[in-house]
KOLMI-813876 format. One line per 4 residues: number of its first residue (from 1); their letters; for each residue x negated, y negated, z negated of C-alpha. Coordinates in nm, 3 decimals, padded with zeros to 5 digits, m for minus. Example, Ala and Ser with C-alpha at 12.3 -4.5 7.8 and 13.67 -1.06 7.14 Angstrom:
% KOLMI-813876
1	as	m01.230 00.450 m00.780  m01.367 00.106 m00.714
This chain:
% KOLMI-813876
1	mttv	m00.698 02.843 m00.796  m00.757 02.841 m01.171  m00.601 02.569 m01.384  m00.790 02.466 m01.696
5	ldpt	m00.614 02.235 m01.940  m00.805 01.973 m02.136  m00.778 02.080 m02.502  m00.797 01.720 m02.619
9	neat	m00.466 01.615 m02.464  m00.257 01.882 m02.289  00.052 01.658 m02.296  m00.077 01.473 m01.990
13	ptri	m00.321 01.696 m01.799  m00.567 01.517 m01.574  m00.698 01.678 m01.258  m01.077 01.695 m01.275
17	epsm	m01.278 01.859 m01.001  m01.527 02.118 m01.129  m01.894 02.025 m01.122  m02.104 02.159 m00.838
21	rpes	m02.259 02.493 m00.930  m02.603 02.605 m00.810  m02.608 02.912 m00.588  m02.880 03.063 m00.809
25	lsgl	m03.036 02.987 m01.146  m03.375 03.122 m01.038  m03.638 02.850 m01.070  m03.401 02.610 m01.248
29	tvgl	m03.428 02.476 m01.601  m03.120 02.576 m01.799  m03.036 02.409 m02.128  m02.864 02.613 m02.397
33	ldis	m02.667 02.396 m02.638  m02.585 02.550 m02.975  m02.291 02.358 m03.120  m02.392 02.474 m03.470
37	kprg	m02.110 02.718 m03.536  m02.198 03.047 m03.705  m02.355 03.307 m03.474  m02.370 03.076 m03.172
41	dvfl	m02.747 03.129 m03.176  m02.694 03.506 m03.149  m02.491 03.456 m02.832  m02.747 03.213 m02.690
45	dqie	m03.033 03.454 m02.763  m02.866 03.706 m02.531  m02.799 03.442 m02.264  m03.161 03.324 m02.284
49	sklt	m03.284 03.678 m02.229  m03.065 03.720 m01.917  m03.161 03.380 m01.777  m03.530 03.454 m01.823
53	elgs	m03.482 03.781 m01.632  m03.324 03.577 m01.349  m03.629 03.350 m01.332  m03.492 03.047 m01.515
57	tvkr	m03.681 02.827 m01.756  m03.476 02.790 m02.074  m03.469 02.496 m02.315  m03.278 02.518 m02.643
61	yakp	m03.085 02.236 m02.808  m02.854 02.213 m03.110  m02.586 01.969 m03.218  m02.619 01.847 m03.578
65	tfak	m02.261 01.958 m03.649  m01.982 02.130 m03.459  m01.730 01.880 m03.596  m01.845 01.592 m03.376
69	papv	m01.949 01.547 m03.012  m02.318 01.580 m02.935  m02.502 01.253 m02.999  m02.559 01.035 m02.693
73	dlrh	m02.938 01.070 m02.721  m02.911 01.451 m02.719  m02.676 01.448 m02.418  m02.915 01.217 m02.234
77	qiai	m03.215 01.437 m02.316  m03.036 01.747 m02.183  m02.928 01.560 m01.868  m03.283 01.454 m01.780
81	ecda	m03.456 01.780 m01.877  m03.216 02.041 m01.734  m03.061 02.142 m01.403  m02.771 02.321 m01.575
85	viea	m02.641 02.366 m01.930  m02.452 02.635 m02.121  m02.275 02.545 m02.444  m02.218 02.819 m02.705
89	lad	m01.921 02.860 m02.929  m01.897 03.152 m03.169  m01.747 03.237 m03.507
């Protein structure tokens, strides 16, 4: 079993069950969220290419700034438009 600590408060870790993962991404709509850090788009371009090869439909999104959480409206849009989401972080 892998243990992942919450980076927002490691002093008191909370046990959170991982989200259900699809067996395949083929035929699913996958959202790619660029958190607006430098070169995150470069990483997501490569991921988009691989997902397209696997038969996924890809939708791209971007946060206005990496310094704050994604706005509620953006999170809601991703939730209703996508079956899965990948968030990119790069520097």
